[in-house]
BALUMFI-392709 format. One line per field, with one value per residue (C-alpha): x, y, z; residue number from 1; residue in one letter. Coordinates in nm, 3 decimals. Example, Ala and Ser with C-alpha at 12.3 -4.5 7.8 and 13.67 -1.06 7.14 Angstrom:
px c(1.230  1.367) $
py c(-0.450  -0.106) $
pz c(0.780  0.714) $
n c(1  2) $
res c(A  S) $
//
This chain:
px c(11.992  12.170  12.352  12.021  11.878  12.181  12.155  11.787  11.865  12.153  11.943  11.665  11.908  12.051  11.705  11.622  11.945  12.127  11.856  11.702  12.049  12.098  11.766  11.773  12.117  12.055  11.698  11.816  12.003  11.833  11.534  11.703  12.002  11.780  11.544  11.797  11.909  11.553  11.412  11.697  11.509  11.204  11.425  11.588  11.255  11.099  11.396  11.363  10.991  11.072  11.348  11.157  10.877  11.108  11.168  11.538  11.593  11.438  11.664  11.969  11.886  11.930  11.956  11.948  11.571  11.550  11.660  11.413  11.123  11.206  11.226  10.886  10.726  10.856  10.697  10.364  10.361  10.422  10.111  9.905  10.047  9.943  9.596  9.550  9.520  9.857  10.044  10.014  9.882  9.635  9.673  9.354  9.539  9.892  9.853  9.797  10.168  10.304  10.384  10.584  10.952  11.214  11.227  10.849  10.870  11.138  10.922  10.625  10.848  10.990  10.640  10.535  10.840  10.793  10.437  10.556  10.814  10.546  10.330  10.623  10.669  10.315  10.412  10.746  10.574  10.334  10.627  10.801  10.491  10.460  10.809  10.818  10.915  11.230  11.352  11.524  11.296  11.395  11.189  10.871  10.948  11.007  10.678  10.452  10.613  10.849  10.627  10.294  10.243  9.877  9.803  9.931  9.776  9.416  9.400  9.579  9.307  9.049  9.246  9.313  9.554  9.580  9.230  9.130  8.874  9.005  8.958  8.903  8.660  8.534  8.629  8.763  9.131  9.351  9.727  9.854  10.169  10.328  10.076  9.719  9.468  9.101  8.861  8.607  8.245  8.257  8.566  8.449  8.389  8.732  8.985  9.292  9.611  9.750  9.428  9.463  9.825  9.718  9.447  9.694  9.946  9.688  9.575  9.933  9.987  9.650  9.621  9.979  9.980  10.320  10.219  9.899  10.099  10.338  10.072  9.960  9.593  9.485  9.145  9.288  9.447  9.127  8.911  9.160  9.132  8.755  8.725  8.812  8.482  8.286  8.508  8.472  8.170  8.070  8.236  8.567  8.552  8.479  8.809  9.007  8.853  9.103  8.935  8.649  8.877  8.993  8.634  8.555  8.864  8.757  8.410  8.566  8.789  8.485  8.331  8.628  8.851  9.155  9.282  9.184  9.495  9.690  9.732  10.045  10.281  10.631  10.653  10.735  11.099  11.267  11.545  11.504  11.740  11.676  11.875  11.958  11.892  12.262  12.259  12.063  12.205  12.559  12.503  12.336  12.600  12.891  12.777  12.595  12.674  12.848  12.551  12.636  12.988  12.853  12.621  12.905  13.128  12.855  12.799  13.168  13.202  12.858  12.615  12.856  12.809  12.640  12.804  12.612  12.813  12.726  12.357  12.355  12.506  12.240  11.969  12.095  12.109  11.730  11.599  11.432  11.607  11.405  11.396  11.220  10.930  10.600  10.533  10.775  10.789  10.571  10.772  10.589  10.611  10.705  11.034  11.266  11.276  11.004  11.022  10.794  10.804  10.617  10.413  10.084  9.848  9.915  9.571  9.381  9.209  9.404  9.740  9.641  9.520  9.841  10.051  9.872  9.943  10.314  10.311  10.218  10.516  10.362  10.362  10.715  10.866  10.690  10.806  11.158  11.176  11.035  11.295  11.582  11.498  11.712  12.083  12.111  11.854  11.856  11.987  11.645  11.416  11.106  10.866  10.507  10.240  9.872  9.544  9.392  9.032  8.818  8.520  8.596  8.682  8.499  8.682  8.841  8.870  9.179  9.296  9.463  9.767  10.008  10.377  10.531  10.880  10.904  11.174  11.167  11.100  10.782  10.611  10.357  10.329  9.968  9.862  9.840  10.199  10.397  10.742  10.885  10.704  10.837  11.189  11.183  11.073  11.346  11.602  11.494  11.499  11.852  11.983  11.843  11.976  12.325  12.318  12.231  12.496  12.744  12.664  12.307  12.066  11.735  11.493  11.232  10.855  10.574  10.196  9.962  9.625  9.374  9.468  9.840  10.080  10.240  10.575  10.585  10.863  10.964  11.283  11.249  11.500  11.507  11.339  11.256  10.912  10.971  11.057  11.429  11.666  11.845  12.054  11.931  12.181  12.060  11.701  11.808  11.990  11.672  11.476  11.742  11.703  11.559  11.183  11.135  11.167  10.806  10.848  11.168  10.999  10.707  10.937  11.169  10.887  10.794  10.462  10.378  10.042  9.982  9.719  9.699  9.441  9.180  9.113  9.217  9.154  9.097  9.463  9.562  9.712  9.684  9.601  9.486  9.241  8.902  8.849  9.128  8.964  8.752  9.069  9.202  8.929  8.877  8.682  8.532) $
py c(10.747  10.482  10.367  10.327  10.128  9.898  9.853  9.763  9.501  9.367  9.308  9.155  8.903  8.834  8.764  8.539  8.339  8.362  8.413  8.062  7.915  8.126  8.151  7.807  7.877  8.231  8.188  8.165  8.494  8.803  8.925  9.258  9.089  8.908  9.202  9.459  9.278  9.173  9.521  9.689  9.639  9.821  10.107  10.155  10.122  10.386  10.618  10.575  10.641  10.977  11.065  10.979  11.214  11.481  11.497  11.579  11.245  11.058  11.244  11.164  10.791  10.755  10.402  10.254  10.303  10.000  9.783  9.963  9.901  9.529  9.524  9.692  9.452  9.153  9.295  9.364  9.007  8.886  9.075  8.912  8.562  8.514  8.535  8.845  8.647  8.482  8.802  8.911  8.650  8.765  8.611  8.586  8.595  8.601  8.244  8.123  8.168  8.021  7.694  7.864  7.786  8.051  7.976  8.017  8.353  8.466  8.354  8.557  8.859  8.814  8.807  9.120  9.313  9.184  9.317  9.660  9.665  9.576  9.863  10.103  9.988  10.102  10.460  10.423  10.314  10.608  10.855  10.692  10.753  11.108  11.197  10.968  11.241  11.318  10.959  10.749  10.610  10.260  10.308  10.369  10.069  9.857  9.961  9.925  9.665  9.444  9.406  9.555  9.695  9.781  9.407  9.404  9.725  9.651  9.308  9.464  9.729  9.452  9.249  9.549  9.379  9.703  9.649  9.366  9.262  9.216  8.856  8.955  9.247  9.228  9.590  9.701  9.801  9.970  9.971  10.328  10.485  10.136  9.982  9.854  10.114  10.066  10.251  10.462  10.441  10.798  10.721  10.401  10.586  10.750  10.596  10.445  10.626  10.323  10.288  10.648  10.591  10.305  10.513  10.793  10.547  10.409  10.763  10.870  10.577  10.583  10.960  11.019  11.061  10.899  10.599  10.563  10.564  10.298  10.072  9.824  9.777  9.413  9.276  9.127  9.457  9.642  9.412  9.447  9.827  9.829  9.640  9.968  10.132  9.960  10.121  10.480  10.633  10.962  10.884  10.806  11.100  11.343  11.240  11.210  11.454  11.365  11.024  11.194  11.220  10.861  10.740  10.926  10.776  10.425  10.481  10.594  10.287  10.058  10.212  10.262  9.980  10.212  10.504  10.841  10.995  10.671  10.663  10.812  10.660  10.545  10.309  9.943  9.845  9.505  9.627  9.594  9.776  9.705  9.791  9.498  9.516  9.488  9.521  9.203  9.015  9.100  8.991  8.663  8.583  8.666  8.448  8.171  7.840  8.018  8.113  7.852  7.988  8.339  8.212  8.028  8.335  8.553  8.301  8.331  8.708  8.870  8.649  8.564  8.503  8.804  9.016  9.261  9.555  9.463  9.420  9.755  9.914  9.752  9.868  10.226  10.218  10.214  10.316  10.654  10.887  10.941  11.316  11.256  11.064  11.245  11.047  10.892  10.511  10.342  10.279  10.038  10.040  9.765  9.596  9.508  9.828  9.736  9.919  9.895  10.018  10.140  10.377  10.267  10.448  10.347  10.479  10.210  9.940  9.675  9.828  9.866  9.505  9.356  9.594  9.461  9.104  9.177  9.309  8.961  8.762  8.441  8.578  8.720  8.410  8.167  8.367  8.375  7.997  7.949  8.183  8.031  7.661  7.635  7.705  7.802  8.038  8.266  8.616  8.766  8.520  8.674  8.510  8.586  8.595  8.552  8.449  8.121  8.093  8.091  8.248  8.552  8.416  8.543  8.651  8.345  8.171  8.113  8.302  8.068  8.206  8.075  8.134  8.078  8.114  8.339  8.510  8.887  8.894  8.686  8.953  9.154  8.906  8.906  9.173  9.462  9.573  9.633  9.485  9.837  9.872  9.538  9.622  9.955  9.774  9.513  9.790  9.948  9.605  9.525  9.864  9.812  9.457  9.571  9.851  9.611  9.625  9.341  9.067  9.186  8.892  8.963  8.834  8.986  8.953  9.057  9.032  8.874  9.036  9.281  9.643  9.571  9.615  9.274  9.440  9.594  9.422  9.468  9.361  9.182  9.062  8.693  8.632  8.330  8.234  8.467  8.757  8.745  8.838  8.537  8.450  8.219  7.953  7.967  7.911  7.616  7.466  7.492  7.313  7.041  6.927  6.584  6.542  6.840  6.656  6.726  7.093  7.112  6.940  7.188  7.491  7.344  7.306  7.570  7.632  7.639  7.695  7.818  8.004  8.287  8.372  8.640  8.838  8.713  8.361  8.249  8.164  8.524  8.467  8.789  8.762  8.988  9.262  9.153  9.500  9.425  9.107  9.305  9.460  9.116  9.074  8.706  8.485  8.144) $
pz c(9.485  9.270  9.586  9.771  9.479  9.474  9.852  9.812  9.548  9.758  10.069  9.855  9.706  10.053  10.197  9.903  9.884  10.219  10.482  10.441  10.509  10.822  11.002  11.163  11.311  11.436  11.560  11.922  11.906  12.045  11.846  11.781  11.621  11.370  11.325  11.199  10.879  10.791  10.845  10.657  10.330  10.467  10.587  10.246  10.062  10.286  10.231  9.853  9.880  10.040  9.794  9.478  9.574  9.429  9.055  9.098  9.275  8.983  8.741  8.955  8.964  8.587  8.448  8.799  8.783  8.553  8.846  9.071  8.832  8.820  9.199  9.239  8.991  9.190  9.505  9.332  9.203  9.558  9.674  9.400  9.442  9.807  9.964  10.179  10.502  10.435  10.350  10.713  10.953  11.217  11.563  11.767  12.099  12.235  12.362  12.006  11.931  12.255  12.080  11.805  11.798  11.730  11.356  11.322  11.498  11.253  10.960  11.087  11.143  10.792  10.640  10.827  10.707  10.351  10.353  10.465  10.185  9.930  10.053  10.005  9.646  9.558  9.643  9.463  9.140  9.169  9.198  8.902  8.689  8.824  8.698  8.395  8.148  8.351  8.343  8.075  7.805  7.917  8.234  8.035  7.815  8.124  8.282  7.978  7.753  7.952  8.259  8.148  8.496  8.427  8.426  8.784  8.912  8.818  8.991  9.289  9.306  9.327  9.582  9.815  10.060  10.261  10.405  10.636  10.896  11.249  11.363  11.725  11.718  11.359  11.284  10.947  10.952  10.694  10.661  10.694  10.838  10.835  11.075  11.087  11.207  11.288  11.056  11.240  11.125  10.993  10.781  10.613  10.286  10.285  10.048  10.214  10.116  9.933  9.738  9.628  9.530  9.307  9.141  9.069  8.925  8.684  8.599  8.516  8.280  8.106  8.060  7.942  7.562  7.512  7.726  7.520  7.199  7.330  7.481  7.218  7.303  7.273  7.366  7.686  7.791  7.709  7.922  8.206  8.207  8.168  8.496  8.665  8.569  8.845  9.110  8.989  9.163  9.320  9.653  9.484  9.241  9.527  9.685  9.359  9.105  8.825  8.800  8.614  8.311  8.359  8.366  8.042  7.878  7.982  7.838  7.507  7.518  7.557  7.243  7.010  7.135  7.134  7.334  7.189  7.035  7.046  6.668  6.522  6.775  6.700  6.402  6.471  6.426  6.402  6.632  7.008  7.244  7.611  7.923  8.151  8.526  8.593  8.974  9.046  8.748  8.858  9.219  9.126  8.865  9.100  9.389  9.202  9.372  9.663  9.880  10.145  10.156  10.215  10.490  10.667  10.651  10.804  11.081  11.169  11.142  11.177  11.366  11.645  12.017  12.170  12.436  12.659  12.523  12.165  12.242  12.418  12.106  11.886  12.123  12.124  11.745  11.706  12.050  12.098  12.346  12.663  12.606  12.273  12.430  12.478  12.795  13.045  13.063  13.324  13.637  13.860  14.236  14.475  14.546  14.264  14.065  13.819  13.492  13.192  12.837  12.644  12.853  13.005  13.236  13.596  13.684  13.493  13.694  13.501  13.589  13.956  13.974  13.834  14.044  14.351  14.242  14.210  14.566  14.691  14.823  14.683  14.328  14.346  14.505  14.268  13.968  14.116  14.156  13.804  13.652  13.852  13.796  13.480  13.509  13.141  12.989  12.682  12.738  12.654  12.836  12.992  13.238  13.133  13.404  13.316  13.474  13.355  13.233  13.548  13.717  13.930  14.278  14.585  14.905  15.058  14.719  14.507  14.198  13.949  13.765  13.505  13.429  13.083  12.942  12.639  12.434  12.434  12.060  12.105  12.312  12.119  11.829  11.709  11.959  11.715  11.766  11.450  11.408  11.459  11.794  11.911  11.793  11.979  12.295  12.237  12.207  12.535  12.700  12.580  12.688  13.040  13.045  12.949  13.207  13.489  13.758  13.725  13.973  14.027  14.034  13.864  13.599  13.368  13.389  13.154  13.184  12.930  13.009  12.861  12.921  12.970  12.675  12.611  12.542  12.891  13.082  13.445  13.616  13.950  14.205  14.301  14.639  14.852  14.985  15.281  15.052  15.133  14.850  14.699  14.397  14.122  14.231  14.592  14.477  14.258  14.556  14.762  14.489  14.463  14.824  14.886  14.866  14.634  14.302  14.200  14.282  14.079  13.785  13.798  13.797  13.532  13.278  13.019  13.195  13.566  13.734  14.088  14.286  14.538  14.799  14.744  15.060  15.407  15.541  15.898  15.949  15.879  15.531  15.330  14.963  14.681  14.777  14.632  14.480  14.229  14.087  13.840  13.693  13.593  13.325  13.407  13.167  13.239) $
n c(1  2  3  4  5  6  7  8  9  10  11  12  13  14  15  16  17  18  19  20  21  22  23  24  25  26  27  28  29  30  31  32  33  34  35  36  37  38  39  40  41  42  43  44  45  46  47  48  49  50  51  52  53  54  55  56  57  58  59  60  61  62  63  64  65  66  67  68  69  70  71  72  73  74  75  76  77  78  79  80  81  82  83  84  85  86  87  88  89  90  91  92  93  94  95  96  97  98  99  100  101  102  103  104  105  106  107  108  109  110  111  112  113  114  115  116  117  118  119  120  121  122  123  124  125  126  127  128  129  130  131  132  133  134  135  136  137  138  139  140  141  142  143  144  145  146  147  148  149  150  151  152  153  154  155  156  157  158  159  160  161  162  163  164  165  166  167  168  169  170  171  172  173  174  175  176  177  178  179  180  181  182  183  184  185  186  187  188  189  190  191  192  193  194  195  196  197  198  199  200  201  202  203  204  205  206  207  208  209  210  211  212  213  214  215  216  217  218  219  220  221  222  223  224  225  226  227  228  229  230  231  232  233  234  235  236  237  238  239  240  241  242  243  244  245  246  247  248  249  250  251  252  253  254  255  256  257  258  259  260  261  262  263  264  265  266  267  268  269  270  271  272  273  274  275  276  277  278  279  280  281  282  283  284  285  286  287  288  289  290  291  292  293  294  295  296  297  298  299  300  301  302  303  304  305  306  307  308  309  310  311  312  313  314  315  316  317  318  319  320  321  322  323  324  325  326  327  328  329  330  331  332  333  334  335  336  337  338  339  340  341  342  343  344  345  346  347  348  349  350  351  352  353  354  355  356  357  358  359  360  361  362  363  364  365  366  367  368  369  370  371  372  373  374  375  376  377  378  379  380  381  382  383  384  385  386  387  388  389  390  391  392  393  394  395  396  397  398  399  400  401  402  403  404  405  406  407  408  409  410  411  412  413  414  415  416  417  418  419  420  421  422  423  424  425  426  427  428  429  430  431  432  433  434  435  436  437  438  439  440  441  442  443  444  445  446  447  448  449  450  451  452  453  454  455  456  457  458  459  460  461  462  463  464  465  466  467  468  469  470  471  472  473  474  475  476  477  478  479  480  481  482  483  484  485  486  487  488  489  490  491  492  493  494  495  496  497  498  499  500  501  502  503  504  505  506  507  508  509  510  511  512  513  514  515  516  517  518  519  520  521  522  523  524) $
res c(X  X  X  X  X  X  X  X  X  X  X  X  X  X  X  X  X  X  X  X  X  X  X  X  X  X  X  X  X  X  X  X  X  X  X  X  X  X  X  X  X  X  X  X  X  X  X  X  X  X  X  X  X  X  X  X  X  X  X  X  X  X  X  X  X  X  X  X  X  X  X  X  X  X  X  X  X  X  X  X  X  X  X  X  X  X  X  X  X  X  X  X  X  X  X  X  X  X  X  X  X  X  X  X  X  X  X  X  X  X  X  X  X  X  X  X  X  X  X  X  X  X  X  X  X  X  X  X  X  X  X  X  X  X  X  X  X  X  X  X  X  X  X  X  X  X  X  X  X  X  X  X  X  X  X  X  X  X  X  X  X  X  X  X  X  X  X  X  X  X  X  X  X  X  X  X  X  X  X  X  X  X  X  X  X  X  X  X  X  X  X  X  X  X  X  X  X  X  X  X  X  X  X  X  X  X  X  X  X  X  X  X  X  X  X  X  X  X  X  X  X  X  X  X  X  X  X  X  X  X  X  X  X  X  X  X  X  X  X  X  X  X  X  X  X  X  X  X  X  X  X  X  X  X  X  X  X  X  X  X  X  X  X  X  X  X  X  X  X  X  X  X  X  X  X  X  X  X  X  X  X  X  X  X  X  X  X  X  X  X  X  X  X  X  X  X  X  X  X  X  X  X  X  X  X  X  X  X  X  X  X  X  X  X  X  X  X  X  X  X  X  X  X  X  X  X  X  X  X  X  X  X  X  X  X  X  X  X  X  X  X  X  X  X  X  X  X  X  X  X  X  X  X  X  X  X  X  X  X  X  X  X  X  X  X  X  X  X  X  X  X  X  X  X  X  X  X  X  X  X  X  X  X  X  X  X  X  X  X  X  X  X  X  X  X  X  X  X  X  X  X  X  X  X  X  X  X  X  X  X  X  X  X  X  X  X  X  X  X  X  X  X  X  X  X  X  X  X  X  X  X  X  X  X  X  X  X  X  X  X  X  X  X  X  X  X  X  X  X  X  X  X  X  X  X  X  X  X  X  X  X  X  X  X  X  X  X  X  X  X  X  X  X  X  X  X  X  X  X  X  X  X  X  X  X  X  X  X  X  X  X  X  X  X  X  X  X  X  X  X  X  X  X  X  X  X  X  X  X  X  X  X  X  X  X  X  X  X  X  X  X  X  X  X) $
//
């Protein structure tokens, strides 16, 4: 446990001191490469959360818990310092983040992971108070005197950053199991798990006789605790019966001004002995003034040019084996060996509609020219296909579509997918990319539409307008011929618009079957 605590402090210091110096230079690397070091803190915090549930782990941690208490307090202060809507930004639609550059994407990912870490620390503090008697006295002193954690917990109860209103559908959501989940109408009165953890933490500190004796009750501290009374009602007590005793204690506090039984505590002494949080202090003192040196060294030895074999290894590190999946990944039909992940029902009208679109030679060839127009592209570039805002076309009309260039890590941002979900999809993508047969010419396509997971990516072969297999270079050569400058400029841009026929026209051109238009969920 002390090793995990030191690792947690180490990655926190790295994210605070070194990450700002690195992010602008590594933003163009694959999303998985930048995700792993940022998410490492959340992994360690979650592991500690599991370990500290057991009293023996708290006993084993010893004096290292002083560093852990300081760490948790810093995270709780972070939750209080920022408005709830800035802790985790809600994106109304995937197109809202299309103008984000790679650094902005990293910043949003960083904020999302930071929020998850802060949520873990609430449970960690609760377990520390559960097993307080088994820990060094310095931990109690740190909680009640050095940091006065009750002055943080009560405002956090009122702020409740683990509950939010969805910007798109207006539904209430709560943060549980490391992701945002919609609250059903029947469950609106049920306390979120994190809310319960906070109540139990406050209960442990206020009802413990030794904590009462050590907590010097001032008028400010008293008013802070009495603010809790308004939140203790029948609905809450039914779910957390111990709060009945807490409520009675608060009522006694409002009358007497002191905790019952608080008198007779340890006598004041002019001597103060306090343990220092040596892990963080030692790291900061050792590398003070050398953070740029550390960043430069990591750019040379860690964040280096990516090779397919290395990316495959990173992908396999966090990907879920196929045999462990409850459902097989969606394997689309058509030419080009389309493959999507995560799973989606191929029987939905949305999936059938977009599958039919990909069967059209016009769609496949236009996407091929768009993907091939640039000779140098990022390793994880994905072409995103979507329908523009329009009225549903009638048979004989035209369906207007749009192609955009995106990085693999941008898919799923703001669409309700957690950073873990996107990382798992990135891992699967990189593994498939690395396993692609050497010399095979293909590109990756995703769909931005209702009913289709934005992280679903398919691999398509390059084809010409006639549907004949080509290489990317052959398609660029075709675009470079005289008289096609406007066409080359259109395909070279970040966004390209085109249209396909709906139904069959008088010249015999075959387009999209009109029955699939409803599955595209068009809006005017």
